[in-house]
N, C-alpha and C positions, 0 to 999 in steps of 0.2 A: 560609495565603496569604502569599506573598512580596510585599513592597512593590513589586517590579518586575513583578508579573503584572497582567494586564488582565482585566476582567470579560468572559467569553465568552457565558454564557447564564444564565438564571434559571429555576427550576422553581417554578411558581405553583400554589397550592392555594387555590381561591376568591380572596379579595382579598389573600392573603399570599404574598410571595416566600419560599417555604419553604427553598429551597436555592439556592446560587449557585456556579457553576463558574468558576474563573479559569484563566488560561493565557497562551499566547503565540501571536501570529500575525505572520508576516512575508511580504510580497510583494516579490519581487525582479524587477527589470526585465531587458530584453534584455542589458544589460551586466553582469548579475549583482549590481548594487548594490541596496541596499534602497530601495524606492520608498515603502513604507508599513509601519508596524509597530505592533502593540499588544502591550504587555508588554515583555519583554527580548529583543532580537534577539541578544544575546551569551550567552544562557543555553545551557549545555551540555546536550545531550540524547542519548538513544538513539532513532533513528528507527524501530527495530523493522522490521516488514514493509513500512513505507513506503519502505524502501531496496531492495526486491527488484529493481527495474529496474536499479539500480546494480550489485547483485550479479550480475545476468545479463549485464552488458556484456562481460565476458571470454568468455562462451560464444559470442557473436557475433564480437567483435573478433579472437579467436584463430583464427577459421576453423573452429572445431569445429562450429558450427551448420550451415554449408554442407557441410562434409565428411560430416556425418551426415544431410544431407537434411532438416533441420528447417524447418518452415514457420511461418506466423504463429500457428497454433493452439498449437504447442509453445512459441513465444516468449511468447505471452500467458500460458500456464500457468507458465512460468518466473518470471513477475512476479506470480503470483496468490497470494491467500490465499482459496482456494476453499472451498465448502461441504462438499466430500466427497460431493456428490450423485452419482447414477449417471453423469451426463454426465462429471463431472470424473474419477471413478475409472476409467471406461472409457478416457478420453483418455490419462491418465497410464499406464495399463496397456499401451495400444497403443504408446506411446512407448518404454517399457522393452522390450517384446517386439521391436519393430523394431530396436533397438540391441543386442539380445542381453543385456540386463541382467536381473537377478533382483531382485525386491522386497527380498529379504534383504540386498542390497548397499546399500540406502538407510540413512541414519543419522538420519532425522527422527523415528522412533518411531511406534508406532500411536496413533491417535486416533479416538474414536467420531465417526461422521459427524455433521456439523452440519446435515445435511438431515433434518428431523424424520421424514418418512415412511420414509426408508431406515433411520434409526437405530432406530425402533420395529420395523420389519420384521426387522432383524437381531437385536434383542432377542427378538422373538417366535420366531424360527427358531433361536435359540441360537448365532448366529454372532458371532465375535469381530472387532473392527475390526482393520484392517491398516494398514501405513504408507501405502497408497494413499489411505486416507480422511483422512490428515493434511492439514490445509489448506496445508501447505508442500510437498506431494509433488511439485508441478511444479517448484519451485525445486530440489529435490533430484534430480529427474531431470536437470535442467540441470547441476547439480554433477557428477553421474555422467558425463554426456556430456563435460563439460570435462575431468574427471579422465582419461578415456580418451585425450584428446588430449595432456594435459600430463604424465601419469604421476604418480608420487609416492605410490602405495600406496592401500590401501582406505579409510583413515581421512581422507576428504577434508574433514571438518569441523574437523580440527585446525588451530589458528591458523597453524602454520608449513607446512601443506601447500601445494603450488603453487596449488591452486584458491583457497584463502583469501588467499594472498599476492597473487594476481591481483585478487581482489575488493577487498582493501584498497587496492591501487595505483589501481584505477579509482575507488574512493571518494574518495581524496585528490585525484585529478585533477579530478573534477567539483565537489567542494566547495571546491577551491583552497586547501586547508590540510591540515596533518598532523593525523591523528586522535590525540587524547590517550589513547586506549585503547579497550577494547571490553568488552562483557558477552556472556555466552552466551545466545543466544535460546532460545525454547521448542522450536525444532527442532534444537538443539544446535550450530548454526553461530555463529561470532562475529558480533556486531552492533556495528559501529564507531560511536563517539561523534563528535559534531561540535557546532557551534552552530546555533541556529535560523536565523541569517542565512546560514550556509554551506549548510544543507539547502535553503533557498529558492533560493540561488544554483545548487545542483545541479539543481533542477527547471527553472530558467531555462536552464541548460545543455542539458537535454533539449529544451526548447521552441525553442531556436535551433539545434539540431544540424543541421538541413537547410541552414543558411547556411554550413556548414564542410565540408571535404572529407577530413579526416583519418579514419583507420580507426575510432577510438573514436566519433567523432561519427556516422559512418554507421551504426554499431551502435546508437547511441542513437535514431536515426530509426526503425530497424526495430522496436525494442522498443516505443517509444511508439505507433507505428502499429498494431502487433499488439494492444496493449491497447485502443486505441480501436475496432479492428475486431471485437474479441471481448470485449465487456464482461461477457458471461455467464460466460466462462471465468475472468475476473479475480476474480470474487467469487461471484455466484450469485443465484438468485431472491430478491427482497425485500431485497437488500443495498444499502447506500448507494452503494458504488463503481459497481455495475452500473446502478442506477436513475438516478443523477445523470448518469452519462455518456450514457445514453440520452435523458435529458430536456434536455440542454444544447442551446443555440441555436448553438453553434459547437463545433469539435473540442476536446475536453479529455480528458486522461488523469488518472484519479483513483485513489488508492490509500490504503487505511487501514493503520494499524499498531497493534499492541497498546499498551495504556496511554495511549490517548487521542491518538494521532498521526494526522495526515492530510496528504496532499500533493495538489497539483494542478499539471498541466503544460498550458500554454496556447500551442500552437504559432503560432496566428495573431497573437498579441500578443507572443510571446517572453518571457512572464512565467512565474514559478514561485511557488508558494505552499507554505508549511509552517505547520502548526498543531499545537500541543501543549496538551492539557488537563492542567493541573498535577496534578490528582488522578487522572489516568488514566482518566477516564470516557469511554467511547465515545460516549454520547449527547451529551456536550458537544462533542466533536470533530466529530461529524456535523452538529450544529446550526451550529457555527461555520463549517465549510466551505461549507455551504449558504448561510449569511448572506453570507459574503464574495463568493461567486459570484453571488448575487442583486445585491449592491451593485455588482458589476462589469458586470452586464447579461448574464452568461453563462447564468444560470438565471432562469426566470420564477417569482416567488413564488407565483403562483396555480396552477402546475402541480401536479397531485395528488401526483406522486412527489417533488416538491421539498418541498411542504408537510409531508409525513410526517416529514421530518427537520428542516426549518426551524422548524416550530411544531407538533410533534405533540401531540395530546390525550392526557391521562392518564385512564384509566378505572379504576373499581374492579371488584370481582369480580362485580357485578351489571350491568356494562356502563355504568354511569352515569359521565358525564364529570365528573371531580372537579378537573381542572386542566389545565395545559399547560406545555410548555417553550417559552421565548421567547428569541431571541437578544438579546444586549446591543444597545441602540440605537446604541452607538458603532460596532459592526460593520456595521450596515445603512446608516449614513450619514444 
């Protein structure tokens, strides 16, 4: 634990707090400035898949989305970390076919479906997973579509490809700072680094995009609206992004990222939220985002789908409740 991290949640077994997760939380206001923070707002992070709506901005702002006839479903998939369920696989396959792309042109790599039924069915039938099952296949369909507009060759995930230069430029605009570097994500695309406060600022940029008339802001509105209109495409059955968006009492776009990242975009308030669990635990990030949104009145703590992330029970192999995960009291207020 770093001295500058904050307690996000605790894992209790009986009367004992067996584990504690630490990290960072930043809420940015409509002006992009920090309104509240737990932990270190200046911590440098990789937002991972929480940045997908930023990576999708050039797809819309360049005119490629309109030139290719993309609608809200495709835009939601471009921002998605989906389950690779039949719905997602079919939608991405339709997108590729409509644009004349082949799955082999994608650079995300094959991944077993995260949909349990489909994964077991494929194992039973001896079928191998394809790139369509990859949770990032929608993002890569977007990259392919943008590459067809910008040119630059087949290797669109290379950092100096026009697609990734456009993604980096958009990232630095919405975070309002130069990125200090990047790591290569699980899907082989560059993932640009920034600070916690800058990532929260980027989410407030999306939240206030409807107040501006520039091309990039209009693209931001379309992407966040697509996410909120199609929460099932953004993640999938049983996933925090999908269930919490559906449970919210006001419009909110939510997106998880690997290694314990989570963001929220709140258009009615003009606020953006960024959360990072320092140890990379998804359960900590899900608990923390639920707690912060309950604190803000966006979610109801008693809602069944909120409670499953805010304060989930821990059961043993006999189904006996042995403990629970609880958000830090400082997050709930």
